[in-house]
C-alpha positions as CSV (number, residue, x, y, z in Angstrom):
1,X,54.0,-85.5,-13.7
2,X,55.1,-82.1,-14.7
3,X,52.7,-80.0,-16.7
4,X,54.3,-77.1,-18.5
5,X,52.2,-74.0,-18.9
6,X,53.3,-72.2,-22.1
7,X,50.6,-69.4,-22.0
8,X,52.6,-66.1,-22.5
9,X,49.6,-63.9,-23.4
10,X,47.9,-61.1,-21.5
11,X,44.6,-61.4,-19.7
12,X,41.6,-59.4,-20.6
13,X,41.8,-57.5,-17.3
14,X,45.5,-56.5,-18.0
15,X,44.5,-55.2,-21.5
16,X,41.6,-53.2,-20.2
17,X,43.7,-51.6,-17.5
18,X,46.3,-50.5,-20.1
19,X,43.7,-49.2,-22.6
20,X,41.9,-47.3,-19.8
21,X,45.3,-45.8,-18.6
22,X,46.2,-44.7,-22.1
23,X,42.7,-43.2,-22.6
24,X,43.0,-41.1,-19.4
25,X,46.5,-39.9,-20.4
26,X,45.3,-39.0,-23.9
27,X,42.2,-37.2,-22.6
28,X,44.4,-35.1,-20.2
29,X,46.9,-34.4,-23.0
30,X,44.2,-33.3,-25.5
31,X,42.7,-31.0,-22.7
32,X,46.0,-29.4,-22.2
33,X,46.6,-28.9,-25.9
34,X,43.1,-27.4,-26.5
35,X,43.6,-25.1,-23.4
36,X,46.8,-23.9,-24.9
37,X,45.2,-23.1,-28.2
38,X,42.3,-21.3,-26.5
39,X,44.8,-19.2,-24.5
40,X,46.8,-18.4,-27.6
41,X,43.6,-17.4,-29.5
42,X,42.5,-15.2,-26.5
43,X,45.9,-13.5,-26.4
44,X,45.8,-12.9,-30.2
45,X,42.3,-11.4,-29.9
46,X,43.2,-9.3,-26.9
47,X,46.3,-7.9,-28.7
48,X,44.2,-7.1,-31.8
49,X,41.5,-5.3,-29.8
50,X,44.1,-3.4,-27.6
51,X,46.3,-2.3,-30.5
52,X,43.4,-1.2,-32.6
53,X,41.7,0.7,-29.8
54,X,44.9,2.5,-28.9
55,X,45.5,3.4,-32.5
56,X,41.9,4.7,-32.8
57,X,42.3,6.8,-29.6
58,X,45.5,8.3,-31.0
59,X,43.8,9.2,-34.3
60,X,40.8,10.8,-32.4
61,X,43.2,12.8,-30.2
62,X,45.3,13.9,-33.2
63,X,42.2,15.1,-35.2
64,X,40.6,17.0,-32.3
65,X,43.8,18.4,-30.8
66,X,44.7,19.8,-34.2
67,X,41.4,21.6,-34.6
68,X,40.0,25.1,-34.0
69,X,38.3,25.0,-30.7
70,X,35.7,27.6,-31.8
71,X,34.7,25.4,-34.9
72,X,33.7,22.3,-32.9
73,X,30.0,21.8,-32.9
74,X,28.9,19.4,-30.1
75,X,26.5,16.7,-31.4
76,X,23.0,16.0,-30.3
77,X,23.3,12.3,-31.0
78,X,26.8,11.7,-29.4
79,X,27.7,9.5,-32.4
80,X,29.8,12.0,-34.4
81,X,31.5,15.4,-34.3
82,X,32.9,17.8,-36.8
83,X,36.2,19.5,-36.3
84,X,38.0,22.1,-38.4
85,X,41.7,21.3,-39.0
86,X,44.2,24.0,-38.0
87,X,46.6,23.2,-40.9
88,X,44.3,23.2,-44.0
89,X,41.0,24.5,-42.5
90,X,39.2,21.4,-43.8
91,X,36.3,19.9,-41.9
92,X,36.7,16.4,-40.6
93,X,33.9,14.3,-39.2
94,X,34.7,11.7,-36.6
95,X,32.0,9.2,-36.3
96,X,31.0,5.8,-34.8
97,X,28.5,3.5,-36.5
98,X,27.7,0.3,-34.8
99,X,25.5,-0.9,-37.7
100,X,28.4,-0.9,-40.2
101,X,30.9,-1.5,-37.4
102,X,33.0,1.4,-38.3
103,X,34.8,4.2,-36.5
104,X,35.7,6.7,-39.2
105,X,37.4,10.0,-40.0
106,X,35.8,11.6,-43.0
107,X,37.1,14.7,-44.7
108,X,36.2,16.3,-48.1
109,X,38.9,14.2,-49.7
110,X,38.5,10.8,-48.2
111,X,37.0,8.5,-45.6
112,X,39.4,6.6,-43.3
113,X,38.0,3.6,-41.4
114,X,40.0,3.6,-38.2
115,X,39.2,0.1,-37.0
116,X,40.4,-2.8,-39.0
117,X,38.2,-5.6,-40.4
118,X,39.2,-8.1,-37.7
119,X,37.9,-5.8,-35.0
120,X,34.2,-5.1,-34.7
121,X,32.6,-2.0,-33.1
122,X,30.2,-3.2,-30.3
123,X,29.4,0.1,-28.5
124,X,29.0,3.6,-29.9
125,X,26.7,5.0,-27.2
126,X,28.2,8.3,-26.0
127,X,30.9,8.1,-28.6
128,X,31.7,11.7,-28.1
129,X,30.6,14.0,-25.3
130,X,31.5,17.6,-24.9
131,X,32.9,19.0,-21.7
132,X,32.1,22.6,-20.9
133,X,33.8,25.0,-18.4
134,X,32.7,28.3,-17.0
135,X,30.6,30.5,-19.3
136,X,29.7,27.4,-21.4
137,X,33.1,27.4,-23.0
138,X,34.0,24.1,-24.6
139,X,37.0,22.7,-22.7
140,X,37.3,19.1,-23.9
141,X,35.9,16.1,-25.6
142,X,35.3,12.6,-24.1
143,X,35.4,9.7,-26.6
144,X,34.0,6.2,-25.6
145,X,33.7,3.1,-27.7
146,X,33.8,-0.7,-27.4
147,X,35.6,-3.1,-29.7
148,X,35.5,-6.9,-30.0
149,X,37.6,-9.5,-31.9
150,X,36.8,-13.2,-32.3
151,X,39.7,-15.6,-33.2
152,X,38.7,-19.2,-33.8
153,X,35.7,-19.0,-31.6
154,X,37.4,-17.2,-28.7
155,X,36.1,-13.6,-28.3
156,X,37.5,-10.7,-26.4
157,X,35.9,-7.3,-26.0
158,X,37.1,-4.1,-24.4
159,X,35.8,-0.6,-23.8
160,X,38.0,2.4,-24.6
161,X,37.7,6.0,-23.4
162,X,39.9,9.1,-23.6
163,X,39.6,12.7,-22.7
164,X,41.0,15.4,-25.1
165,X,41.6,18.9,-23.7
166,X,41.3,21.4,-26.4
167,X,43.7,24.2,-27.3
168,X,42.7,27.8,-26.9
C-alpha cells in the first residue's frame, strides 16, 4: 500500500529560523541607518560651530585691528573690551555673555550679535586678554570663547582662540 503525503507546508522550526534571520538583518540595517543619521547630524553641527566661530574671529580681528591702539582699555573682567574705530572714531564694545549666549559688537548706532541662534556660547572665561610688551605698552589682544551646536540630539562643541597684534 502506497500512502501519499501531501503536506506542502513549513514546519514551525523553519518559520522561526526565517523570522529570526529577518529580525537580525532588520536590526543591523536600522543600526546602520541610525548611525548614518547621527554622523550626518554631527557633521552639520560641526560645520555650524566651525563656520560661526571662524566668522566671529574674523569680526573680532577686524574690529580690533581697525582701532586706535591708544584708545583700547584693557578690561578687569576679561568679558568685554572697548575699541575706538580708526575710520569714524566711534567706540565699539566687543563682549561675550554666557547667560544670554551672545558674542556681540555694540556701537552707538547698533548692536550686532555675532553668533547665530543655532550656536550657543558655552565659555566666556578670559574672552579677551591684553598682551603687554616692554614699558607696559599694549601689543595685542587674545580672544577665547567656546561654542556649541545641537542638531537632533547630537551636540558638538569647540573652543576658539585668536591673537590680534595691534597697529602702532
